[in-house]
TIKEVO-345994 format. One record per residue: x, y, z of N, C-alpha, C in turn. Coordinates in steps of 0.2 Angstrom, whole numbers, padded with zeros to 4 digits, always signed. Layout:
N
XYZXYZXYZ
...
END
This chain:
112
+0006-0006+0001-0002+0000-0001+0004+0004+0000
+0002+0011-0003+0007+0016-0005+0005+0022+0002
+0011+0026+0004+0009+0031+0009+0007+0036+0007
+0002+0039+0014-0001+0047+0012+0004+0050+0011
+0004+0055+0006+0009+0059+0003+0007+0066+0008
+0001+0068+0011+0000+0073+0015+0006+0074+0018
+0009+0075+0023+0013+0076+0027+0020+0079+0026
+0020+0075+0019+0027+0077+0013+0025+0084+0008
+0019+0084+0007+0015+0090+0003+0018+0095+0005
+0016+0093+0014+0017+0099+0019+0022+0101+0017
+0029+0099+0018+0035+0099+0018+0036+0103+0012
+0031+0103+0008+0034+0108+0001+0029+0115+0003
+0022+0115+0005+0017+0120+0006+0021+0124+0010
+0024+0122+0015+0027+0127+0023+0033+0128+0023
+0035+0127+0015+0044+0128+0015+0043+0136+0013
+0044+0139+0016+0045+0147+0014+0051+0149+0010
+0056+0145+0010+0061+0147+0006+0061+0144-0002
+0057+0140-0001+0057+0137-0008+0056+0141-0013
+0053+0144-0014+0050+0149-0020+0054+0155-0020
+0058+0155-0016+0063+0161-0017+0062+0169-0020
+0063+0171-0025+0062+0177-0029+0059+0177-0033
+0054+0170-0035+0050+0169-0042+0042+0172-0038
+0040+0175-0042+0033+0180-0042+0027+0175-0041
+0021+0178-0039+0016+0175-0038+0014+0166-0043
+0015+0171-0050+0014+0164-0054+0018+0159-0055
+0026+0159-0054+0031+0156-0054+0031+0151-0047
+0031+0157-0042+0030+0152-0036+0025+0145-0036
+0020+0148-0038+0011+0144-0039+0013+0137-0043
+0015+0140-0048+0019+0135-0051+0023+0129-0048
+0029+0132-0047+0032+0127-0043+0030+0123-0038
+0026+0125-0033+0023+0123-0028+0019+0116-0033
+0015+0119-0036+0010+0113-0040+0013+0107-0043
+0018+0110-0045+0025+0103-0048+0026+0100-0044
+0029+0102-0037+0032+0099-0033+0027+0095-0031
+0022+0097-0026+0017+0094-0024+0014+0085-0028
+0015+0088-0036+0013+0082-0040+0019+0076-0039
+0025+0079-0039+0030+0075-0040+0030+0071-0033
+0028+0075-0024+0030+0071-0020+0023+0066-0019
+0019+0067-0023+0012+0062-0024+0014+0058-0027
+0019+0056-0031+0020+0051-0037+0027+0047-0033
+0032+0050-0028+0034+0051-0025+0035+0045-0020
+0026+0049-0016+0025+0044-0012+0021+0036-0012
+0018+0037-0018+0016+0034-0021+0020+0026-0024
+0026+0028-0027+0029+0023-0029+0037+0021-0024
+0036+0024-0018+0041+0023-0013+0041+0016-0010
+0046+0012-0009+0045+0006-0006+0045+0005+0003
+0048+0011+0006+0047+0012+0011+0045+0020+0011
+0046+0023+0019+0043+0030+0021+0051+0033+0022
+0055+0028+0022+0062+0030+0023+0063+0033+0016
+0061+0029+0013+0064+0028+0003+0062+0037+0001
+0055+0035+0003+0050+0041+0001+0054+0049+0003
+0053+0048+0011+0058+0055+0014+0063+0057+0011
+0067+0052+0009+0073+0054+0005+0074+0057-0002
+0069+0054-0007+0067+0056-0013+0066+0062-0012
+0060+0066-0009+0057+0070-0006+0063+0077-0004
+0066+0073+0000+0072+0080+0003+0076+0080-0004
+0080+0075-0009+0082+0077-0015+0076+0081-0020
+0069+0081-0021+0066+0084-0024+0065+0092-0024
+0065+0093-0017+0065+0101-0014+0070+0105-0014
+0077+0099-0012+0080+0103-0017+0082+0103-0021
+0082+0099-0026+0081+0102-0033+0078+0107-0035
+0070+0107-0031+0066+0112-0033+0068+0120-0032
+0072+0122-0024+0075+0127-0022+0080+0129-0029
+0085+0123-0031+0090+0125-0035+0085+0126-0041
+0079+0125-0044+0075+0128-0050+0071+0134-0048
+0070+0134-0042+0066+0141-0042+0073+0147-0043
+0078+0146-0040+0084+0151-0042+0086+0151-0048
+0086+0147-0052+0086+0147-0060+0079+0153-0062
+0074+0150-0062+0067+0152-0065+0067+0158-0063
+0068+0163-0054+0069+0168-0054+0074+0171-0059
+0081+0169-0060+0086+0173-0064+0080+0174-0073
+0076+0168-0074+0076+0169-0082+0070+0176-0079
+0066+0175-0075+0060+0180-0075+0063+0188-0074
+0069+0188-0073+0072+0195-0073+0077+0195-0077
+0076+0190-0082+0078+0192-0089+0086+0190-0091
+0089+0187-0087+0095+0184-0085+0095+0177-0085
+0095+0176-0093+0095+0170-0096+0102+0167-0096
+0107+0170-0096+0115+0168-0093+0116+0164-0089
+0113+0169-0083+0115+0166-0077+0110+0160-0076
+0104+0160-0079+0101+0156-0076+0103+0148-0080
+0105+0149-0087+0109+0143-0090+0116+0140-0085
+0119+0146-0083+0128+0145-0080+0123+0141-0074
+0116+0142-0069+0117+0139-0063+0113+0131-0066
+0110+0130-0071+0107+0122-0073+0116+0121-0075
+0119+0121-0078+0125+0119-0081+0129+0118-0074
+0129+0120-0069+0132+0120-0062+0130+0115-0058
+0124+0114-0061+0118+0107-0057+0118+0099-0060
+0124+0102-0070+0123+0095-0072+0116+0095-0075
+0114+0100-0076+0108+0099-0079+0106+0103-0086
+0103+0097-0091+0104+0101-0097+0099+0107-0098
+0102+0114-0103+0098+0117-0102+0093+0115-0108
+0087+0118-0106+0080+0115-0113+0082+0116-0120
+0083+0113-0122+0083+0114-0130+0079+0118-0137
+0073+0118-0134+0069+0123-0136+0070+0130-0132
+0072+0131-0128+0073+0136-0126+0067+0139-0120
+0068+0145-0116+0064+0145-0112+0061+0156-0111
+0056+0156-0109+0054+0163-0110+0052+0167-0102
+0051+0160-0097+0047+0161-0094+0050+0156-0087
+0049+0161-0082+0050+0154-0076+0044+0150-0076
+0039+0149-0077+0035+0142-0078+0038+0137-0082
+0038+0140-0091+0043+0137-0095+0047+0134-0093
+0051+0135-0089+0058+0133-0085+0058+0126-0082
+0051+0131-0076+0051+0125-0073+0047+0117-0075
+0041+0119-0078+0039+0114-0084+0045+0110-0088
+0050+0113-0090+0053+0109-0096+0059+0105-0091
+0059+0107-0084+0066+0103-0080+0061+0099-0074
+0055+0099-0076+0050+0096-0069+0051+0090-0069
+0056+0085-0072+0059+0080-0073+0065+0079-0066
+0066+0086-0064+0072+0085-0059+0068+0084-0051
+0063+0088-0052+0060+0087-0044+0057+0078-0043
+0060+0077-0047+0055+0066-0048+0059+0062-0042
+0067+0067-0036+0067+0063-0031+0070+0059-0030
END
């Protein structure tokens, strides 16, 4: 049986540092994407410990993604691209114009 994701989702929704400098739209989008990822992690993890470890990774990556998305939001694509490279993440081939586009393109990084 899969575990109840609610406590893990609360770690996301109550994490004030998660969304950093993102505007309301970008912040809401990131929280939705990360909450969806946490639900999937809870459903697919073999144990509570595994789920917690994967959610910790997802939250860490979410914070990094928020910092990159904030740079995109501010029009500093070069800085965002450099930050992605420093994480070892490939920049979206199609390019991005908004914070939400970047979050959407890199949502797989939230899988834990």
